[in-house]
Structure formats: structure tokens, C-alpha cells
C-alpha positions in Angstrom: 0.0 0.0 0.0 1.3 3.5 -0.9 2.4 5.4 2.1 1.4 9.0 2.5 3.4 11.7 4.3 1.4 14.4 6.0 2.4 17.6 7.7 1.3 17.9 11.4 0.2 21.4 12.3 0.3 22.4 16.0 -2.6 24.7 16.7 -2.5 27.3 19.5 -5.5 27.1 21.8 -6.8 29.2 24.7 -7.0 26.7 27.6 -8.4 29.3 30.0 -11.8 28.7 31.5 -14.4 31.3 30.7 -17.8 32.1 32.1 -20.6 32.6 29.5 -24.1 34.1 29.9 -26.8 33.3 27.4 -30.4 34.3 27.5 -33.5 32.6 26.1 -35.4 35.7 27.1 -38.4 35.9 29.4 -40.8 32.9 29.3 -38.1 31.1 27.3 -39.2 32.8 24.1 -36.0 32.1 22.2 -33.9 29.1 21.3 -30.1 29.4 21.4 -27.6 27.5 19.2 -24.2 27.4 20.8 -20.7 26.4 19.5 -18.1 25.3 22.1 -15.4 27.0 20.0 -17.2 30.1 18.8 -19.8 30.8 21.5 -23.4 31.7 20.7 -24.1 31.2 17.0 -27.8 32.1 16.8 -30.4 33.3 19.3 -33.8 33.0 17.5 -37.5 33.2 18.3 -38.9 29.8 19.2 -42.7 30.4 19.4 -43.4 31.1 15.8 -43.4 27.6 14.3 -45.4 24.4 14.6 -43.7 21.5 12.7 -40.2 20.9 11.3 -39.1 18.6 8.5 -35.8 16.7 8.3 -33.7 18.0 5.4 -31.9 14.7 4.7 -33.0 13.0 1.5 -33.2 9.6 3.2 -35.0 10.7 6.3 -38.8 11.1 6.8 -38.6 12.7 10.3 -41.2 15.3 11.2 -41.0 17.0 14.6 -43.4 19.4 16.5 -42.7 22.4 18.7 -43.9 20.4 21.7 -41.8 22.4 24.2 -43.8 25.5 23.3 -47.2 23.9 23.5 -47.9 22.2 20.1 -49.9 19.0 20.6 -50.3 16.2 18.0 -52.8 13.4 17.8 -53.7 10.8 15.2 -57.3 10.6 14.0 -58.5 7.4 15.6 -61.7 6.7 13.6 -60.3 6.2 10.1 -57.6 6.4 7.5 -56.9 9.2 5.0 -60.3 8.7 3.3 -61.9 10.1 6.5 -60.7 13.7 5.9 -64.2 15.1 5.7 -65.3 13.3 8.9 -63.1 15.4 11.1 -65.0 18.3 12.6 -64.9 20.8 15.5 -66.1 18.1 18.0 -63.3 15.7 17.1 -60.8 16.9 19.8 -63.2 15.6 22.4 -62.4 12.0 21.5 -58.6 12.4 21.3 -56.2 10.5 23.5 -52.5 9.7 23.6 -50.8 12.9 22.6 -47.7 12.2 20.5 -44.3 13.7 21.4 -40.9 14.0 19.9 -38.1 11.8 21.2 -35.7 13.7 23.4 -32.9 11.1 22.8 -32.7 11.3 19.0 -33.3 13.9 16.4 -34.4 11.2 14.0 -37.6 10.3 15.9 -40.3 13.0 15.7 -43.8 13.0 17.0 -45.2 12.2 13.5 -42.9 9.1 13.4 -43.9 7.8 16.8 -46.4 5.0 15.9 -44.2 3.1 13.4 -44.9 -0.6 12.9 -41.3 -1.2 11.7 -40.2 -2.4 8.3 -41.3 0.1 5.7 -43.8 1.8 8.0 -42.4 5.2 9.0 -45.2 6.3 11.3 -47.0 9.0 9.3 -46.5 7.0 6.1 -45.3 3.9 4.4 -42.3 3.5 2.0 -43.3 2.4 -1.5 -40.7 0.0 -3.0 -41.8 0.8 -6.6 -41.9 4.6 -6.5 -39.5 5.1 -3.5 -42.0 7.6 -2.1 -43.1 7.7 1.5 -46.9 7.7 1.2 -49.0 9.2 4.1 -51.5 6.7 5.5 -52.7 8.7 8.6 -54.6 11.8 9.4 -53.6 14.1 12.3 -55.1 16.7 14.5 -52.7 19.4 15.7 -53.1 22.3 18.1 -50.7 25.0 17.0 -48.3 27.1 19.0 -51.1 29.7 19.1 -53.7 27.3 20.3 -55.6 26.8 17.1 -56.8 23.3 16.0 -56.0 22.1 12.5 -56.5 18.8 10.6 -53.4 17.7 8.8 -52.5 15.1 6.2 -48.8 14.5 5.3 -49.6 13.1 1.8 -46.1 11.9 0.7 -42.4 12.6 0.6 -40.9 12.5 -2.9 -37.1 12.5 -2.7 -36.4 15.7 -0.7 -39.9 17.2 -1.0 -42.7 16.9 1.6 -46.3 17.4 0.2 -49.1 18.0 2.8 -52.6 19.4 3.2 -54.2 21.1 6.2 -57.4 23.0 7.1 -59.5 24.2 10.0 -61.5 21.5 11.7 -64.7 22.9 10.1 -63.2 22.3 6.7 -62.5 25.9 6.0 -59.2 27.4 4.8 -57.9 24.3 3.1 -54.2 24.7 2.1 -52.1 22.4 -0.1 -48.5 23.0 0.6 -45.1 21.5 -0.3 -41.6 22.1 1.1 -38.5 21.1 -0.8 -36.6 20.3 2.4 -33.5 19.2 0.5 -33.0 22.8 -0.5 -31.9 23.4 3.1 -29.5 20.5 3.4 -27.0 22.6 5.3 -29.6 22.7 8.1 -30.9 19.8 10.2 -34.5 20.9 9.9 -36.7 23.4 8.0 -39.6 24.8 9.9 -43.2 25.7 9.2 -46.0 27.8 10.7 -49.5 26.4 10.1 -51.2 29.5 11.2 -49.1 31.8 9.0 -48.7 29.2 6.1 -45.0 30.1 6.2 -41.7 28.3 5.8 -39.3 29.5 8.4 -35.5 29.1 7.9 -34.3 29.5 11.5 -31.3 27.2 12.1 -27.6 27.8 11.6 -25.5 25.5 9.5 -25.7 22.0 11.0 -21.9 21.9 11.4 -21.7 25.3 13.2 -23.3 24.4 16.5 -22.8 21.8 19.3 -25.5 22.6 21.8 -29.0 24.1 21.7 -30.7 25.6 24.7 -34.4 25.1 24.2 -37.8 24.0 25.5 -38.7 20.3 24.9 -40.9 17.5 26.2 -39.4 14.8 28.3 -40.7 12.0 30.5 -40.5 13.6 33.9 -40.6 11.5 37.1 -43.8 12.1 39.1 -45.2 10.1 42.0 -43.5 6.9 41.0 -44.1 7.1 37.3 -43.2 9.3 34.3 -45.3 11.9 32.7 -44.6 14.0 29.6 -43.6 17.5 30.7 -42.1 20.6 29.1 -38.6 21.4 30.4 -35.9 23.9 29.7 -32.5 22.4 29.0 -29.7 21.6 26.5 -29.7 19.2 23.6 -26.6 18.2 21.6 -26.2 18.2 17.8 -25.8 14.9 15.9 -22.1 14.0 15.9 -21.4 15.6 19.3 -20.9 13.4 22.3 -21.4 14.1 26.0 -20.0 12.4 29.2 -21.6 13.3 32.6 -19.5 13.5 35.7 -21.5 13.4 39.0 -20.5 13.9 42.6 -17.4 15.9 41.8 -15.9 17.9 44.7 -14.6 20.7 42.5 -15.9 20.7 38.9 -13.8 23.8 38.1 -10.7 21.7 38.7 -11.8 18.4 37.3 -10.5 17.3 33.9 -10.4 13.5 34.0 -12.8 12.8 31.1 -11.3 9.4 30.5 -13.2 8.1 33.6 -16.6 8.7 32.0 -18.5 7.2 29.1 -19.3 9.5 26.2 -22.8 9.1 24.8 -24.6 10.3 21.6 -28.2 10.7 23.0 -29.2 14.3 22.4 -30.3 14.9 26.0 -26.9 13.9 27.4 -26.9 17.3 29.1 -30.6 17.6 29.5 -32.4 19.6 32.1 -31.7 18.1 35.5 -28.6 20.1 36.2 -30.9 22.4 38.1 -33.7 22.1 40.7 -36.4 24.4 42.0 -36.2 25.3 45.7 -38.2 28.6 45.9 -35.7 29.7 43.2 -33.6 27.7 40.8 -30.4 26.1 42.2 -27.8 24.5 39.9 -26.0 21.3 40.9 -22.5 22.4 41.8 -21.1 18.9 42.0 -21.5 17.9 38.4 -19.9 18.8 35.1 -20.1 17.6 31.5 -17.4 16.7 29.0 -18.4 17.6 25.5 -16.6 16.1 22.4 -17.4 18.5 19.6 -17.5 17.8 15.8 -13.7 18.4 15.7 -13.0 16.0 18.5 -12.1 18.8 20.9 -13.1 17.9 24.4 -14.6 20.7 26.6 -15.6 20.7 30.2 -18.8 22.5 31.0 -20.6 23.2 34.3 -23.5 25.4 35.1 -23.2 28.3 37.6 -26.7 29.9 37.6 -30.2 29.7 36.1 -32.8 32.5 36.4 -35.8 30.6 35.2 -38.7 32.1 33.2 -38.2 35.7 34.5 -35.2 36.3 32.3 -34.3 33.0 30.6 -30.7 33.6 31.6 -28.3 30.7 31.8 -24.7 31.0 33.0 -22.1 28.3 32.6 -18.3 27.8 32.5 -16.4 26.1 29.7 -12.8 25.1 29.3 -11.0 23.2 26.5 -9.3 20.2 28.2 -8.2 18.2 25.1 -7.6 19.2 21.5 -6.5 17.3 18.4 -3.9 20.0 17.8 -2.0 17.6 15.6 -2.5 14.0 14.5 0.7 13.2 16.3 -0.7 14.3 19.6 -3.9 12.3 19.0 -2.0 9.1 18.6 -0.9 9.3 22.2 -4.4 8.5 23.2 -6.1 6.8 20.2 -5.4 3.9 17.9 -7.4 5.5 15.1 -7.3 9.1 14.0 -9.1 10.7 11.1 -7.4 13.7 9.7 -8.7 16.3 8.8 -12.0 16.0 10.6 -14.4 17.7 9.8 -13.5 17.8 6.1 -14.9 18.8 2.7 -12.2 16.8 0.9 -10.5 13.4 1.3 -9.4 12.2 4.7 -6.6 10.0 6.0 -6.8 7.3 8.6 -3.8 7.3 10.8 -3.6 3.9 12.6 -1.3 2.8 15.4 -2.4 -0.7 16.3 -1.4 -3.5 18.6 -3.5 -6.1 16.8 -4.3 -7.0 13.2 -7.2 -5.6 11.2 -8.4 -6.8 7.9 -11.4 -4.5 7.0 -12.0 -0.8 7.0 -15.7 0.1 6.5 -17.5 3.5 6.4 -21.1 3.5 7.4 -23.7 6.3 6.9 -26.2 7.2 9.7 -28.6 4.6 8.3 -26.1 1.8 8.8 -25.4 1.4 5.1 -21.8 0.6 4.1 -20.7 3.3 1.5 -17.0 2.4 1.4 -15.0 -0.7 2.3 -11.4 -1.8 1.9 -9.7 -5.0 2.7 -6.3 -4.5 4.4 -3.7 -6.4 6.4 -2.4 -4.0 9.1 -1.0 -4.5 12.6 1.2 -1.5 13.0 1.5 2.2 12.2 -0.1 3.0 8.8 -1.8 5.7 6.7 -4.9 5.0 4.6 -6.8 7.2 2.2 -10.6 7.6 2.6 -12.3 9.2 -0.4 -14.6 11.3 1.7 -14.8 14.1 -1.0 -17.2 11.7 -2.7 -19.5 11.4 0.3 -22.6 13.6 0.8 -22.5 16.1 3.7 -23.2 14.4 7.0 -21.9 12.2 9.8 -20.3 8.8 9.1 -18.8 6.0 11.2 -15.5 4.6 10.3 -15.1 1.0 11.6 -11.9 -1.0 11.6 -12.3 -4.7 12.3 -10.7 -8.1 12.4 -13.3 -10.6 11.2 -16.4 -10.1 13.4 -14.4 -8.2 16.1 -14.6 -4.4 16.0 -11.3 -3.0 16.9 -12.1 0.7 16.8 -14.7 3.1 15.6 -14.6 6.8 15.0 -16.9 9.5 13.6 -16.2 11.4 10.4 -18.0 14.7 9.6 -18.2 15.7 5.9 -19.4 19.2 5.0 
């Protein structure tokens, strides 16, 4: 195999901790997108939209603005042929409100009641046309408290086609959104009351954390109930490790003792409690591995609640891939550069043999694979310039044994 020589660039970093104050405004009116490297990226109104559509070509995810009061129900008395049967009395028979997942961006409220296989919740994948065809009717209460009936008719490639109206049948609107036109965002948003597409996200590779309102299963009297909370969710491709019962979070940097996870509520809401006023947990911190594999420590210092929406926290960079050489001190597998818009190189320093390198997309499909015979230090080219923008998993294995995995972000 051809060996490739690469230059290692040492990057200067500011390792000093800093305090940050962000504000969601009173009554948590706004949503904040935050970059660990660059700070607040966008502070945007969060009570002007009802539903959001995934921009990925292969995704059918549709989410609701549940944290700000939007409620979604399936119509229980028929399929899409029952459109005209829905009327102003229908909300009286509705049960089982549907919520977004707070562990994955890929599971929205519309996707909740999937039967598996080719059933995607709101619709079914057609093997002949490759369309997702809507097979359910929904009732939705908008962020402004207005009831609508809604039919997601189909998704064709990157376009969603849907229909909605008032419950009495008035104001019927046929609408379509070419979500793939916004592929540099994770979702594109829509207001049913205003019949308006709202482009309100930063570039999906520009943020690590969003501070927002969302629905979670909240512990209450020995069970769990859906409840709107204020907290922090992470972007796809970011990882979080939680460190609890730490004597001094401001001095603690041993992230290697904690497991990094990809669930989006890895930070969540429970870093604060209400005791006549809000009190933050001063014995916990979080380690955040961003899209560039920098590791940051974060701990919260204050939370004002709905009066101001102010959140204060402290961040410090505790580990950085300043060079591929430095990374090899801790890892057997390095992808460099990462993120990238061009080709990448795997830098391997292994103590055991591998025979296969595989690249998986987020749907678990292998998009690149190469047979190798490596058991020492090596460089390998990955043709990532040919991949679509997104997050990929690079897997190195020996037979059925996975030796190492690492994320690759392509933009």
C-alpha cells in the first residue's frame, strides 16, 4: 500500500476557562444554538413555528414544537379517506398525545407510531416509487392554540407534500416544502397559522448545543409523565459524558473516567432544581466532544428561570487534536482532517491486526469498504470528498471483532 506523508500542524489554543451568559429571554421565548469554540451562534425566536421537517434525503422525520405547547394526535376513527369526517367536535375524543423523542433527532412526534419495516409512522415507504406515502390523518393544536387537521400526503425525494385545514373544513391549504434545498440545516420549519416556511437554524456543522424547551418523561409520583422542560440538547455527531458527585468541577478534567454518549439529551435539564428559586448542581460537570473531537468541560453556575431566561455556565477546553501526532498518544485511530470537505486519511497505530475498514452512513449502510492487512502504524486514504454532507462512522475490524470506531464529519 502506498504510504502518504502528511504535515502535522500544531494549533495554539486558549486553555483558560471562561464564564458565559446566554439568554433565552423571558418565558423562554427564544432558542439558542451554541458552539463550544465560537460561543453563541444564533439566538432565535422559538414560538413562531409548529412543525419541522428533516432536510436529509433519506429521512422522513417530522417533529413538532412540543416544548412551546404544540400537541399532535392521530385521528382514531379512520384512514386518509376520513378527511371530511373530522370536525370541531373531534378533539373531544382524542387521547394519547404524541411527542418527539428527546434522545434522538431522528424520531419526531409524527414518526412515533411506526410498525417497523417500511412503516415510518406517518407514512409507508413504497418500494416501486421510492416515495413515502402518508396513511394517517392528524389533528394538531398549533403554538397559538388553534386546531387544524393535517395530512402529510407523501415525501418524494427531498420534498414533503401536505394538506391542512381548520376543523370545520375551511381554509384548506395544499403545501409543499423542498426540504432538500436546506440540506445545510438539520430541519426546516413551518407555521401552520401563517402558512409560512421559516428558515431558523444555523448551518448544521456550526453548533454543538442548543438551549431550548422540549418535552421529556418527567418523574412524578413513581411514574413518568410528559412534561415541558428547559435544557440543553446536543447536535448529531457531538458526544457528552456526565461526571457526577465531583468535589470541584472547576478543577476536574479526567474525562477518561466517564463514558461518552450520543443521546441528544446527554446534558438535558436536571442540572438544576427548583427550591423557591432555581439552584444548579455544583457537584457535576459535563465533558463535550465537539465535531472536531475537541473535548470541553462545562458546568452550570446559575439559572434564572422564566423571569429572564438567563443561563450561566463555565467552559474550558481540556483536550484538543492540535495535531495528528498528539492524538496518537491516546487513540489507535485518527481521522485527519475531521471535519472535512475533501478526502481524509486514517492514521492507525495498532497493537492487533485488522483486515477490513468500513465506512457507514447514519442509516447503517456501508458506503465504502477496503480489505487490508495491518498490525502497526499506517496511513490509509478515505475518499470522503465523494460522500454527501453528513456524519459517518469509520469502523476497523478483524473478522467479526470491531477493533475501533470513529466519527467522520463531511461538510
